[in-house]
KOLPANU-277236 format. One record per residue (C-alpha): x negated, y, z negated; residue in one letter. Coordinates in pm, whole numbers, plus 50000, padded with zeros to 5 digits. Each point is the difference from the previous one (the first is absolute). Layout:
XYZA;...
END
This chain:
453926734838972M;499724972050257D;501635010350330R;502324976350184V;501455007650343L;503434986650096I;500874999650370I;503724992250025D;502965017650161D;502334990649712D;500005031949790F;501954983949716E;497604970749979L;496995023349993C;501555019749717S;500794968349804L;496494986150046V;498535033149883S;502114998449684E;498494966149918Y;496405006750104L;499415034349848E;500524988549638P;497454972650078E;497345026450067G;500305003150380F;500505032150193R;502334991550287V;500175017750335E;502634990350255S;500245005150376V;502814987650220H;498634993150348D;497144979550137G;497945027150167E;499935022749694T;499374970049775G;497044989050211L;498375034249990Q;500555002849626R;498644964949937A;496845006750202L;499325034949866N;501074996449638G;498134983149719N;502634974449896Y;499614970449773L;502624980250193L;502565003750279V;503534985549984V;501114996350362L;503414990850142D;500094979550320V;503055017850142M;499145036650058L;501205026550247P;497575008250278G;496984978649922M;500704965849847S;498414988549676G;497984974350192F;498525026950225D;499225021549697V;498284970549833L;497934992250311R;498835036250019R;499195000849630I;498004967650020R;497995013350293A;498205024349767T;501084994249640S;500094972749737R;502535017449777V;502254973049847P;503374997550176V;503124983649856L;502504993350277L;503775002249949L;501854975050220T;503634990050056A;500984970349785R;499844967550193G;497895014550282E;497084975649980D;498625012650331V;499585034949856D;498034986349706R;497774978450220I;499295028350244V;499355024349716G;497474976949835L;498314993250333E;499625037250065I;498475005649658G;502665006049734A;498814991449650D;503434988049889D;503675002950088Y;503275004049815L;503394992450159P;502875024849971K;502085004149795P;497664996949702F;499915007249629N;497925031649945P;498324982749707R;498774973250238E;498585026950227L;498075014549706V;498704965249915A;498984993450362R;498215033550024I;498034993049683R;499144965050125A;498775013750335V;497905026449823L;498474974349765R;498834977950282R;498925027850237T;497955018949743S;496294993149999A;499024975349730D;498705021049708P;497714972049881K;496425011050013G;500775037350005V;497475017149780G;498284967149915S;496424990050073A;500934972250243R;502285005850300P;502434972650108P;498304971250177E;500094999750380I;501704968550128L;498364982250296R;501504968450144I;498694990050341G;500245029950233D;502405019149775I;498775026249753E;502325018249758L;498845028349774D;502465006549713P;498235032349902A;500505017050336T;502994978550102R;498434992450335T;499874967650202V;497654988950275K;500334971250246H;496394994350096G;498735035250054S;503395014050102Q;502225018649751P;503524986249953V;502765025449941D;502404985549742L;502915015249815T;499755000049621S;502304969849973V;497994981050263E;496765008549821F;501354987149668N;501254968250167L;496644993050162L;498195006849673E;502144974449817V;499344973850268L;496265007250010L;499654997349624R;501684966050022E;498224989250320A;500174962350045G;503044997249772R;503645000650103V;501815030949870V;503734994049977T;502495024250149R;501345005649649E;496555010749880E;499535023350296L;503415016549959V;499295006049631S;496455012950050A;500485019850321V;503645011050002L;500455002249622S;503344982449995R;501564965949945K;499894975050283F;503144993550203S;500014971850257P;502065022250233F;497525028849991D;497494996450285R;498145032449929S;496814983249884I;499924978650314D;500275031050217M;497105016349814H;497904968450040V;500784999950372S;498835036150029K;496724992649817V;499394969550219R;500465020750313K;497615026849880K;497364973949912L;500244985450350G;501714967649900D;502505004750284M;497285004050265N;498544964949989G;497205010349764D;499294982949670T;503234994349806E;499305016849668H;503424996449835I;501734966450029K;503574990649913T;500634971149763V;503554989950086R;502495003649720G;497365013549761V;498195031650105G;496765011650161Y;496284993549975I;497015020550109F;497734973350147A;496335000849914R;497624995450296P;499664963650108R;502314989949718E;502594974050085K;503495008249881V;502084971949855K;502754985150213S;503125020950023G;498105031850096A;499895013950348R;
END
């Protein structure tokens, strides 16, 4: 069975989530403090971690930072409803998605499956004669087969969500990709104008590609529409920056 780790100090919630996840084919393990959760997340072979922000001892944010220092295991963050700052910080640190409390356990199951779909390596090309094509646009190289990215000769460490986002933009290089399209393709859910998750992920990718350091601006914003990965020496239509 696929193993999921829940790090939350609410014993009743952990029990309820287990009741919903286990019939779906997941084996659930629960821990109730940050330090123990961190050690379990780093030493166990888990498919996904469900992590609460508010934890005794070590906060969920600190746990997430420590996890991201050495691991790419998908992390779904549980935040207090209405706490936009928690969601923004969580995404900046490296959460793959978030879900505000209280939540419907069925939605949690759906979010977990969505995260796993988009963080799993693309099976296309497995066992076939031709591996997936390497994408090269300017100084960026993305290899779907190994799920690696290089900026020039330097490797770029991306989370699974960030990798998928960059792949979508590279495949559509020179064309504006709407926020709706990105949310559907990368986050596997319907677009909501109040959900800024995709923008936070774009910001993270930009930073890792050096767009914030005065280097070439790879990903440009088209106001009110979406984003475009600019081809070298290609002029972007007015409205982009």
